[in-house]
Every structure is written in structure tokens, then in C-alpha cells.
Rosetta silent file (secondary structure, phi, psi, omega in degrees, C-alpha in Angstrom):
SEQUENCE: MANENEHHGFSGAITNSRSTASLVEDNVWCNLKNFTAARIALGRVGNSLPTQEILAFDMAHAMARDAVHIPLNVQSLSDAMHERQWETLCVSSRVKDRHSYLLRPDLGRRLSDDACTRMSEYKPQEPIDFLIVVGDGLSSSAIANHSIAVIELIKCHFPKDWIMGPIVCASQARVAIADEIAWIWKVPMVAILIGERPGLTSPDSLGIYFTFNPSLESTDADRNCISNIRPQGLSYEAAAKKLIWLARQAALLKYSGVKLKDESDITMLNG
SCORE:     score description
SCORE:     0.000 S_00000001
   1 L     0.000  -34.378  177.533   -1.863  -35.840  -51.050 S_00000001
   2 H   -57.957  -50.123 -179.515   -2.284  -32.269  -49.874 S_00000001
   3 H   -58.859  -35.050 -172.098   -4.430  -33.359  -46.904 S_00000001
   4 H   -70.904  -38.790 -179.089   -1.857  -36.045  -46.078 S_00000001
   5 H   -67.290  -41.522  176.666    1.022  -33.498  -45.991 S_00000001
   6 H   -63.138  -41.276  175.896   -0.897  -31.146  -43.863 S_00000001
   7 H   -60.159  -42.480  176.724   -1.564  -33.980  -41.456 S_00000001
   8 H   -63.407  -38.125 -178.822    2.077  -34.907  -41.346 S_00000001
   9 H   -61.749  -43.151 -177.802    3.059  -31.326  -40.724 S_00000001
  10 H   -68.390  -37.601 -179.412    0.623  -30.905  -37.749 S_00000001
  11 H   -60.444  -42.801  178.971    1.902  -34.240  -36.186 S_00000001
  12 H   -55.697  -37.469 -172.832    5.456  -32.733  -36.541 S_00000001
  13 H   -70.529  -42.093  178.885    4.359  -29.683  -34.729 S_00000001
  14 H   -62.994  -39.932 -178.963    3.103  -31.703  -31.784 S_00000001
  15 H   -68.571  -39.727  172.718    6.248  -33.666  -31.540 S_00000001
  16 H   -58.266  -43.476  169.455    8.366  -30.446  -31.515 S_00000001
  17 H   -56.284  -41.411 -177.216    6.170  -29.040  -28.834 S_00000001
  18 H   -70.972  -35.356  179.166    6.614  -32.036  -26.655 S_00000001
  19 H   -70.971  -30.980  173.009   10.443  -31.878  -27.206 S_00000001
  20 H   -57.465  -49.676 -176.856   10.447  -28.240  -26.284 S_00000001
  21 H   -64.850  -29.762  178.903    8.649  -28.949  -22.932 S_00000001
  22 L   -75.870  -11.595  177.338   11.219  -31.584  -22.099 S_00000001
  23 L   -80.678  -14.368 -179.338   13.996  -29.066  -22.341 S_00000001
  24 E   -77.953  113.660 -178.425   12.754  -27.159  -19.251 S_00000001
  25 E   -91.898  112.643  177.661   14.875  -28.090  -16.332 S_00000001
  26 L   -70.699  156.166 -174.711   13.212  -27.475  -12.971 S_00000001
  27 L   -91.061  149.164 -178.227   15.015  -25.882  -10.122 S_00000001
  28 L   -60.457  -27.412 -177.214   15.737  -27.982   -6.928 S_00000001
  29 L   -91.244   23.917 -179.527   13.911  -25.278   -4.820 S_00000001
  30 H   -55.713  -35.434 -174.115   10.572  -25.719   -6.537 S_00000001
  31 H   -65.741  -28.377 -177.126    8.919  -26.865   -3.321 S_00000001
  32 H   -74.273  -10.915 -175.998    9.644  -23.459   -1.677 S_00000001
  33 H   -69.334  -20.785 -179.023    7.288  -21.705   -4.179 S_00000001
  34 H   -67.494  -14.886 -174.500    4.501  -23.158   -1.969 S_00000001
  35 H  -119.579    8.302  179.622    5.472  -20.780    0.810 S_00000001
  36 L  -161.404  152.637  179.397    6.171  -17.489   -1.114 S_00000001
  37 L   -96.387    2.200 -177.783    5.100  -15.565   -4.047 S_00000001
  38 L   -64.941  163.598 -176.706    8.584  -14.303   -4.689 S_00000001
  39 L   -88.979   83.723  172.229   10.182  -15.169   -8.036 S_00000001
  40 L  -115.715  165.586  171.610   12.305  -18.128   -7.063 S_00000001
  41 L    52.131   57.796 -166.908   12.988  -21.510   -8.533 S_00000001
  42 L   -83.364  -26.580 -171.616   12.186  -20.258  -12.062 S_00000001
  43 L    79.597 -179.928  177.615   13.850  -23.203  -13.854 S_00000001
  44 E  -157.578  161.477  177.107   15.610  -22.822  -17.074 S_00000001
  45 E  -123.259  105.709 -175.987   15.859  -23.811  -20.802 S_00000001
  46 L    58.106 -110.961  177.019   19.516  -24.010  -21.668 S_00000001
  47 L  -105.500    7.899 -178.498   20.928  -20.519  -20.660 S_00000001
  48 E  -114.206  173.385  172.914   17.514  -18.901  -20.619 S_00000001
  49 L   -87.834  158.040  176.189   14.188  -18.842  -18.663 S_00000001
  50 L   -66.781  144.074 -173.883   11.250  -20.876  -19.597 S_00000001
  51 H   -58.355  -35.250  178.468    8.774  -18.996  -21.821 S_00000001
  52 H   -63.688  -37.292  174.597    6.081  -19.355  -19.091 S_00000001
  53 H   -73.525  -25.847  174.002    8.260  -17.527  -16.624 S_00000001
  54 H   -65.605  -45.902 -178.740    9.159  -14.814  -19.052 S_00000001
  55 H   -70.321  -34.022  169.426    5.480  -14.139  -19.699 S_00000001
  56 H   -60.206  -36.000 -179.196    4.757  -14.234  -16.002 S_00000001
  57 H   -67.561  -51.238  176.806    7.497  -11.557  -15.471 S_00000001
  58 H   -48.889  -52.684 -175.954    5.894   -9.389  -18.307 S_00000001
  59 H   -63.372  -49.188 -178.122    2.479   -9.665  -16.642 S_00000001
  60 H   -59.664  -38.041 -177.598    3.829   -8.810  -13.172 S_00000001
  61 H   -70.820  -39.646  176.848    5.711   -5.800  -14.582 S_00000001
  62 H   -62.788  -39.490  178.104    2.527   -4.569  -16.261 S_00000001
  63 H   -64.509  -38.196  168.562    0.485   -4.905  -13.175 S_00000001
  64 H   -59.989  -46.162  171.788    3.087   -2.958  -11.326 S_00000001
  65 H   -54.455  -46.955  177.817    3.092   -0.217  -13.821 S_00000001
  66 H   -56.098  -41.749 -174.525   -0.808   -0.116  -13.767 S_00000001
  67 H   -62.406  -34.134 -179.103   -0.698    0.217   -9.989 S_00000001
  68 H   -79.984  -38.767 -168.869    1.418    3.307  -10.227 S_00000001
  69 H   -98.313  -23.895  176.153   -0.261    5.057  -13.109 S_00000001
  70 L   -67.202  119.022  179.391   -4.037    4.172  -12.764 S_00000001
  71 L   -64.808  143.101  172.957   -5.651    7.034  -10.644 S_00000001
  72 L   -64.477  128.376  175.228   -7.420    6.258   -7.468 S_00000001
  73 L   -77.863   87.635 -175.293  -11.237    6.526   -7.813 S_00000001
  74 H   -62.845  -42.371  176.443  -11.631    8.923   -4.852 S_00000001
  75 H   -57.950  -40.399 -177.896  -15.410    9.217   -5.337 S_00000001
  76 H   -68.919  -43.476  178.310  -15.817    5.391   -5.075 S_00000001
  77 H   -59.838  -47.584  170.861  -13.573    5.364   -2.038 S_00000001
  78 H   -59.293  -46.417  176.221  -15.549    8.273   -0.405 S_00000001
  79 H   -59.420  -36.730  175.345  -18.831    6.652   -1.121 S_00000001
  80 H   -65.902  -32.128  174.383  -17.701    3.471    0.623 S_00000001
  81 H   -74.723  -38.244  178.243  -16.767    5.439    3.611 S_00000001
  82 H   -65.851  -37.144  179.930  -20.090    7.327    3.645 S_00000001
  83 H   -60.974  -30.043 -177.749  -21.918    4.086    3.489 S_00000001
  84 L   -86.787   -3.504  177.991  -20.189    3.115    6.720 S_00000001
  85 L    72.364   31.473  176.535  -21.184    6.611    8.221 S_00000001
  86 L   -93.562  128.422 -179.511  -17.528    7.669    8.354 S_00000001
  87 L   -71.545  132.936 -172.805  -17.128   11.331    8.278 S_00000001
  88 E  -140.754  161.441  173.323  -14.514   12.216    5.376 S_00000001
  89 E  -143.214  136.099 -173.955  -12.913   15.114    3.664 S_00000001
  90 E  -113.368  128.089 -175.471  -11.096   14.887    0.225 S_00000001
  91 E  -137.324  167.950  175.079   -8.045   16.978   -0.411 S_00000001
  92 E  -141.898  159.733  177.969   -5.156   16.936   -2.915 S_00000001
  93 E   -76.110 -170.203  177.602   -1.465   17.762   -2.921 S_00000001
  94 L   -79.777   -7.986 -175.137    0.305   20.439   -5.038 S_00000001
  95 L   -73.630  139.628  178.731    0.854   17.860   -7.827 S_00000001
  96 L   -90.266  -31.609 -178.207   -1.087   18.540  -11.056 S_00000001
  97 L  -157.631  168.132 -173.957   -0.794   15.204  -12.767 S_00000001
  98 H   -62.636  -37.500  176.236    0.719   11.821  -12.403 S_00000001
  99 H   -51.522  -49.453  177.188    3.741   12.675  -14.409 S_00000001
 100 H   -60.850  -37.200 -178.738    4.543   15.471  -12.048 S_00000001
 101 H   -59.283  -39.023 -177.042    3.887   13.277   -9.043 S_00000001
 102 H   -76.027  -31.593 -175.196    6.703   10.909  -10.194 S_00000001
 103 H   -88.175  -27.589 -173.139    9.113   13.589  -11.073 S_00000001
 104 L  -133.718   81.646 -176.576    8.544   15.990   -8.101 S_00000001
 105 L   -66.571  -20.440  177.970    7.987   14.065   -4.989 S_00000001
 106 L   -66.392  -32.515 -176.702    8.346   17.338   -2.974 S_00000001
 107 H   -79.170  -25.266  170.174    5.113   18.598   -4.330 S_00000001
 108 H   -67.266  -17.011  178.180    3.289   15.503   -3.187 S_00000001
 109 H   -84.193  -14.999  176.993    4.296   16.222    0.489 S_00000001
 110 L  -124.546  153.062 -174.981    2.325   19.374    0.681 S_00000001
 111 E   -76.477  147.254  178.358   -1.226   20.378    0.336 S_00000001
 112 L   -66.894  169.132 -178.617   -2.485   22.501   -2.453 S_00000001
 113 H   -66.803  -38.511  178.934   -3.577   26.027   -1.576 S_00000001
 114 H   -61.278  -42.706  177.044   -7.148   25.002   -2.083 S_00000001
 115 H   -64.233  -41.078  175.634   -6.840   21.973    0.209 S_00000001
 116 H   -57.440  -45.670  172.766   -5.277   24.190    2.916 S_00000001
 117 H   -54.623  -49.022  177.364   -8.212   26.486    2.690 S_00000001
 118 H   -58.500  -45.601  176.187  -10.699   23.560    2.921 S_00000001
 119 H   -57.510  -43.571 -177.898   -8.759   22.170    5.873 S_00000001
 120 H   -68.650  -40.573  175.880   -8.984   25.385    7.785 S_00000001
 121 H   -66.246  -31.074 -174.755  -12.608   25.826    7.078 S_00000001
 122 H   -91.644    3.649 -177.458  -13.525   22.192    8.003 S_00000001
 123 L   -49.170  124.254 -177.929  -11.600   22.169   11.260 S_00000001
 124 L   -57.589  147.901  177.805  -13.378   20.064   13.813 S_00000001
 125 L   -79.168  -31.916 -176.633  -14.692   22.043   16.892 S_00000001
 126 L   -98.973  146.335 -178.201  -13.688   19.490   19.456 S_00000001
 127 L   -61.707  145.010 -173.769  -10.029   18.416   20.059 S_00000001
 128 L  -116.382  132.928 -179.968   -8.965   15.340   18.101 S_00000001
 129 L   -95.399  -27.442 -170.787   -6.449   12.709   19.587 S_00000001
 130 E  -148.986  142.501 -178.118   -5.948   10.722   16.357 S_00000001
 131 E  -129.776  133.432  170.329   -6.246   11.261   12.601 S_00000001
 132 E  -107.154  123.471  173.630   -6.365    8.790    9.681 S_00000001
 133 E  -108.746  139.664  172.656   -5.252    9.988    6.274 S_00000001
 134 E  -112.777  118.654  171.290   -5.689    7.776    3.105 S_00000001
 135 E  -130.129  145.949 -168.938   -3.404    8.546    0.343 S_00000001
 136 L   -64.564  -41.334  176.049   -2.968    6.937   -3.045 S_00000001
 137 L    66.744 -139.520 -177.288    0.756    6.979   -2.978 S_00000001
 138 L   -99.780   11.036  173.792    2.552    4.700   -5.651 S_00000001
 139 L  -151.456   94.226  178.646   -0.228    2.124   -5.741 S_00000001
 140 H   -58.616  -30.945 -178.836   -3.886    3.142   -6.153 S_00000001
 141 H   -66.342  -32.327  179.348   -4.843   -0.563   -6.154 S_00000001
 142 H   -69.481  -36.654  178.245   -3.481   -1.011   -2.645 S_00000001
 143 H   -71.872  -49.350  179.290   -5.916    1.716   -1.393 S_00000001
 144 H   -51.485  -43.073 -173.174   -8.796    0.370   -3.460 S_00000001
 145 H   -93.520  -20.601 -171.888   -8.391   -3.161   -2.227 S_00000001
 146 H  -124.157  -27.178 -166.377   -7.316   -2.859    1.400 S_00000001
 147 H   -59.569  -39.938 -179.113   -7.763    0.495    2.856 S_00000001
 148 H   -71.462  -44.164 -178.997  -11.504    0.140    4.088 S_00000001
 149 H   -56.971  -43.075 -178.498  -10.998   -3.357    5.644 S_00000001
 150 H   -66.059  -45.267 -176.922   -7.845   -1.982    7.606 S_00000001
 151 H   -59.536  -41.440  178.000   -9.697    1.132    8.823 S_00000001
 152 H   -58.975  -38.929  177.535  -12.608   -0.980   10.117 S_00000001
 153 H   -69.603  -39.019 -178.239  -10.121   -3.056   12.221 S_00000001
 154 H   -62.990  -47.301  171.334   -8.346    0.055   13.371 S_00000001
 155 H   -51.945  -38.783 -174.422  -11.798    1.438   14.545 S_00000001
 156 H   -73.982  -35.293  176.102  -12.490   -1.812   16.252 S_00000001
 157 H   -94.372    2.367 -179.029   -9.308   -1.615   18.356 S_00000001
 158 L   -64.473  134.535  176.558   -9.373    2.168   18.873 S_00000001
 159 L   -47.940  134.388  179.629   -9.134    3.294   22.452 S_00000001
 160 L   -67.611  -26.238 -170.068  -12.620    4.203   23.825 S_00000001
 161 L   -98.766   15.380  176.810  -11.428    7.325   25.590 S_00000001
 162 L  -108.528  150.719  179.938   -9.747    8.759   22.326 S_00000001
 163 L  -105.833  121.601  172.876  -11.442   10.956   19.816 S_00000001
 164 E  -103.505  134.905 -179.958  -10.778   10.136   16.137 S_00000001
 165 L   -71.320  176.315  173.894  -11.108   12.833   13.487 S_00000001
 166 L   -52.124  144.778  167.070  -12.635   12.752   10.056 S_00000001
 167 E   -71.205  129.203  175.026  -10.899   10.386    7.524 S_00000001
 168 E  -108.075  121.763  179.764   -8.928   12.580    5.114 S_00000001
 169 E   -98.384  120.127 -179.101   -8.583   11.253    1.499 S_00000001
 170 E  -111.269  123.837  170.809   -5.493   12.780   -0.078 S_00000001
 171 E   -95.849  146.372 -170.237   -4.888   12.553   -3.787 S_00000001
 172 L    51.302   42.175 -173.664   -1.425   12.506   -5.484 S_00000001
 173 L   -91.663  148.127  165.409   -0.065   12.088   -1.932 S_00000001
 174 L  -107.939  173.325 -169.776    3.330   11.360   -0.414 S_00000001
 175 L   -65.538  -42.994 -170.423    3.675   10.196    3.118 S_00000001
 176 L   -72.182   -3.220  179.530    4.673   13.598    4.682 S_00000001
 177 H   -70.328  -22.502  176.519    1.395   15.180    3.411 S_00000001
 178 H   -67.410  -33.463  178.654   -0.305   13.547    6.560 S_00000001
 179 H   -67.788  -36.045  177.380    1.966   15.669    8.830 S_00000001
 180 H   -70.937  -42.408 -178.753    0.850   18.910    7.315 S_00000001
 181 H   -55.291  -53.897 -168.584   -2.772   17.717    7.521 S_00000001
 182 H   -74.508  -33.163  174.586   -2.568   16.835   11.210 S_00000001
 183 H   -60.949  -40.827  177.601   -0.572   20.062   11.897 S_00000001
 184 H   -64.237  -36.216 -174.618   -3.151   22.309   10.491 S_00000001
 185 L   -98.423    7.100  175.823   -5.812   20.726   12.716 S_00000001
 186 L    53.936   47.085  179.809   -3.275   20.521   15.654 S_00000001
 187 L   -91.397  120.170  176.608   -3.800   16.640   16.030 S_00000001
 188 L   -63.417  -18.186 -174.868   -1.146   15.006   18.147 S_00000001
 189 E  -149.296  130.674 -173.138   -1.089   11.745   16.397 S_00000001
 190 E  -137.965  147.291  176.420   -1.652   10.904   12.645 S_00000001
 191 E  -131.092  126.082  178.322   -1.457    7.636   10.580 S_00000001
 192 E  -111.176  123.741  171.847   -1.437    7.686    6.748 S_00000001
 193 E   -91.015  125.455 -164.715   -2.541    4.580    4.898 S_00000001
 194 E  -147.267  138.894  176.507   -0.691    4.773    1.604 S_00000001
 195 E   -63.506  130.520 -177.948    0.101    2.710   -1.485 S_00000001
 196 L   -94.071  161.461  173.799    3.618    1.394   -1.409 S_00000001
 197 L   -48.552  120.065 -174.372    6.060    1.157   -4.370 S_00000001
 198 L   -69.081  149.173  173.972    4.829   -2.034   -6.263 S_00000001
 199 L  -106.356  177.802  179.185    6.931   -5.011   -6.386 S_00000001
 200 L   -71.437  -20.526  177.136    6.790   -7.687   -9.179 S_00000001
 201 L  -119.895    9.699  179.191    4.680   -9.956   -6.935 S_00000001
 202 L  -143.178   75.099 -174.959    3.076   -7.312   -4.848 S_00000001
 203 L   -84.560   -0.429 -178.553    1.429   -4.577   -6.866 S_00000001
 204 L  -133.861   35.551  178.875   -1.052   -3.684   -4.138 S_00000001
 205 L   -73.490  129.520 -176.798    0.930   -3.549   -1.065 S_00000001
 206 E  -100.536  139.393 -178.567   -0.346   -1.147    1.562 S_00000001
 207 E  -120.646  153.849  168.888    1.822    0.759    4.039 S_00000001
 208 E  -127.001  132.640 -178.661    0.952    2.798    7.239 S_00000001
 209 E  -113.223  123.460 -179.609    3.196    5.605    8.513 S_00000001
 210 E  -115.858  132.990 -177.793    2.503    6.810   12.037 S_00000001
 211 E  -127.579  133.359  168.159    3.754   10.141   13.496 S_00000001
 212 E  -103.605  141.467 -175.760    3.406   11.628   16.980 S_00000001
 213 L    52.784   57.968 -175.943    3.395   15.379   17.296 S_00000001
 214 L   -65.928  154.415  175.903    3.532   15.877   13.472 S_00000001
 215 L  -159.137  179.866 -177.609    4.664   19.122   11.993 S_00000001
 216 L   -72.399  -14.733  179.962    5.994   20.587    8.710 S_00000001
 217 L  -100.438    8.811  179.259    9.571   19.696    9.945 S_00000001
 218 L   -66.435  138.522 -177.315    8.773   16.078   10.589 S_00000001
 219 L  -121.312 -179.818  178.869   11.214   13.621    8.781 S_00000001
 220 H   -63.289  -22.139  178.568   11.204    9.929    8.244 S_00000001
 221 H   -66.886  -20.411 -171.575   13.171    9.521   11.492 S_00000001
 222 H   -88.207  -17.945 -170.109    9.970   10.805   13.281 S_00000001
 223 E  -113.199  160.177  175.726    7.717    8.170   11.804 S_00000001
 224 E  -112.123  140.501 -171.353    7.009    4.330   12.317 S_00000001
 225 E  -122.244  127.666  172.702    6.258    2.265    9.315 S_00000001
 226 E  -112.701  110.423 -157.080    3.990   -0.775    8.997 S_00000001
 227 E  -113.063  157.750  169.286    4.755   -2.340    5.655 S_00000001
 228 E    61.590   42.008 -175.146    3.361   -5.021    3.220 S_00000001
 229 E   -87.950  113.887 -175.214   -0.116   -5.046    4.425 S_00000001
 230 L   178.512  158.165 -175.200   -2.134   -7.354    2.062 S_00000001
 231 L   -51.862  -36.116 -179.846   -3.569  -10.918    2.218 S_00000001
 232 L   -86.624   -0.190 -179.186   -0.198  -12.422    1.047 S_00000001
 233 L  -120.734 -122.221  177.899    1.785  -10.282    3.489 S_00000001
 234 E   -74.667  124.316 -173.269    0.918   -8.728    6.848 S_00000001
 235 L   -69.385  157.437  174.701   -2.659   -9.331    7.694 S_00000001
 236 H   -53.027  -46.912 -175.730   -5.243   -6.474    8.279 S_00000001
 237 H   -63.666  -46.872 -178.602   -5.733   -7.558   11.846 S_00000001
 238 H   -64.607  -36.139 -176.256   -1.986   -7.611   12.697 S_00000001
 239 H   -67.071  -45.281 -178.808   -1.451   -4.190   11.016 S_00000001
 240 H   -61.568  -41.507 -178.631   -4.311   -2.689   12.950 S_00000001
 241 H   -74.236  -37.687  175.305   -3.171   -4.044   16.280 S_00000001
 242 H   -62.310  -41.084  178.898    0.511   -2.782   15.618 S_00000001
 243 H   -60.824  -55.387 -175.920   -0.749    0.720   14.781 S_00000001
 244 H   -67.783  -32.770  177.610   -2.758    1.050   18.018 S_00000001
 245 H   -61.156  -45.707 -177.635    0.047   -0.456   20.106 S_00000001
 246 H   -66.228  -37.730 -172.990    2.509    2.167   18.573 S_00000001
 247 H   -67.254  -49.069 -176.602   -0.170    4.977   19.133 S_00000001
 248 H   -56.823  -45.011 -173.515   -0.626    3.854   22.765 S_00000001
 249 H   -75.527  -32.195 -178.776    3.131    3.841   23.446 S_00000001
 250 H   -71.969  -36.613  171.024    3.683    7.115   21.663 S_00000001
 251 H   -60.095  -41.042 -179.659    0.957    8.772   23.713 S_00000001
 252 H   -71.572  -41.234 -177.595    2.656    7.476   26.794 S_00000001
 253 H   -92.128  -12.488  179.251    6.286    8.324   25.872 S_00000001
 254 L    63.987   30.864  171.699    5.548   11.442   23.745 S_00000001
 255 L  -153.753  160.635  174.971    7.647   10.364   20.800 S_00000001
 256 L  -140.244 -177.619 -175.385    7.469    8.141   17.684 S_00000001
 257 H    92.012 -144.926 -171.085   10.041    7.034   15.001 S_00000001
 258 H   -70.371  -18.823  177.399   13.394    5.484   15.485 S_00000001
 259 H   -82.294  -17.346 -174.316   13.195    6.007   19.245 S_00000001
 260 L  -102.517  107.565 -179.893    9.950    4.022   19.445 S_00000001
 261 L   -90.720  129.738  174.885   10.660    0.294   18.845 S_00000001
 262 L   -67.386   96.467  175.914    7.856   -1.972   17.772 S_00000001
 263 L  -113.232   32.574 -177.788    7.599   -4.568   20.515 S_00000001
 264 H   -70.199  -32.887  174.317    3.988   -5.234   19.882 S_00000001
 265 H   -60.910  -38.468 -178.198    4.554   -8.957   18.972 S_00000001
 266 H   -67.451  -43.723 -176.658    6.314   -9.485   22.356 S_00000001
 267 H   -61.606  -42.218  175.814    3.525   -7.669   24.188 S_00000001
 268 H   -65.794  -40.082 -179.099    0.772   -9.822   22.531 S_00000001
 269 H   -63.307  -30.203 -175.384    2.675  -13.052   23.224 S_00000001
 270 L   -87.990   -2.198  175.803    2.929  -12.083   26.932 S_00000001
 271 L    82.822    0.000    0.000   -0.809  -11.312   26.924 S_00000001
């Protein structure tokens, strides 16, 4: 009899499970999920979300937190660059740890004293036209996953008559740290590849910020931003082409930022 009761109890569990599944009401926009990773058309069970969507939200939130808090493996990144025979220099901001990085963004915008010394000692002998800085920002996974591929394409489209400086890898970096780096070396153009603040469906989104004539007084208004660079967003190729287009225009017009409008798509369409 005990076995029979257990059997009946198990059968009841299956029935309840099927009944619960039938309570999920799909959203009429479900087909749009084929075109975006955004959290749309989640469906509902009564007044709440389906369990599957709640678990997916928790996973996305955990991935976003990891992207912010997991440190960038600078050595691995530097090794990958050396394998490609790219000259590199690793520096850090004034931030001592990740907790301080999140609470004191101002410290992430400036180089540490040791980094300033290294920059001065390492200053290239010949004039540089363009500098690439790689900073961890708010998503180390963005740099780990995308930066090498993007730099390869930037180099592919880079003007032949320009000189690119060593790639500078900056730890605990905010966007403005690139301006100080370029200012020390007196480089007229700088682009920083940096991890963007993670979204729930984009924990590894990469951004590029470009500045012409950078200085310690440069502000957001002086920079052009290329955002959401990742396979599910703006392609590596498109990002590289946009950056080079902006750099060419800035070199011609002698400014960047809000005054320099990104019309690269129009230019490419017109050939």
C-alpha cells in the first residue's frame, strides 16, 4: 500500500506541474523577441511574472554585477597584445581598490603618481598622431571579450600616413584618464576603449570615447562616443570605421565632441 500511495502522490505532482504551466499567459509581442535581447514580452502568471523570467532576471543581474566587480586580467590582455607584436604600456589610476573606484570616480580619471612617472620615462621619441588607451571601466568582460578584435580592425583602417603610439592599458580607469595620458605625451588624438555600465542583457558592452586635442581640462562635451560595441549591438567593423571617420574629420576641422557630428553612415552610403 505504501508504494501505491507514493505512486499516486508522484502522479499528482505531474498533474499540478502541468496545471501550473498552463497558467502562463504569453504576451502578444512574443515574436519581437526574435529581434532584440531586451526584456520584452515576458508573459505573466496572474499578477506576477513566470518563474522562468524571474530566474532569467536574477541571472542577468548577477552577470552585470560580476562584470563590474571581477578585475580585468591585465597580464592576459597584455600577453595577447604582445603576441600580435603590439607595443604596450600598463598603468593604473589613483584608485586603490574596486570599492574606491565605485565611490570615487574622480580618482579613476587621473593617473597614479607612479603611472605619471612611467609615462614620462616611456615617452616615445617620435611624434605620435593617434593613441589608443584600453581601460577596464565598469565592465572588465567587455575589454576581455572585445578589445583585441576592435583594435585589430582599427589598425586595419588606420591612415597610412599617421603614426599610432603604444597601446596603453589602464586599470581602474574612467574615461577622462585617456586625456591625461595623451596630454603627457602631447598626442593630438586619443581614443579609449572602455567597459560600459552593464545592462541586464548587455554585461559586456564596449564603448569608445574619442578626443581631439586632449588636456586635463577636457570634458564630456569635447568627446565623441561610440557605444554598445558587441556582437549583439554595433559590430566591431562598424565601430572601427566610425572611429577612423571621426578622427579624420577631427584632424581636418581641429575639434571633436558636440561640434563634430557623426555622419559616417551617410558618407559610407555615398561611397
